[in-house]
C-alpha positions, 0 to 999 in steps of 0.5 A: 302657776302663771296669770291665775292659770295652771296646767293640769295633766290628767291620768290619761296624760292630756293637759288643760289649762284651768283657771285657779280660783283660789290657793291657801296653806293649812298650817296645821298640815304643812299642805299647800291647796288650790282651787280651780275650774275649767270652765265646766258648767252643771245642769244647773248653771253652776260652775263646777270647782275643783279641788287639790294638794298643789305640790311643788317639784323643783320649778313644777307643780303635781295636783294629788288627791285631797285626803278624806281626813283633810276634806273636813278643813279644806271645806270650812276654809272654802266656807269661811272665805266664802262668808268673807266675800259676802260680807 
């Protein structure tokens, strides 16, 4: 991750640069998470945000899908961050 950007490689091997919105760690499971966007806007003019587990291997990063059982905690943290920013 450099300059708030991360290069993401999809399942077809295609690279795309994404803007990192948030990076956090959940101490309970020891995993790092990243929220990022490619600047996509949906039909309601809302920017699409992606979330993944961020795994560091040597000097590179790999993104993994967030397991279903982890999603609740990740969503709670996202809501808390949004609440704090609104105050």
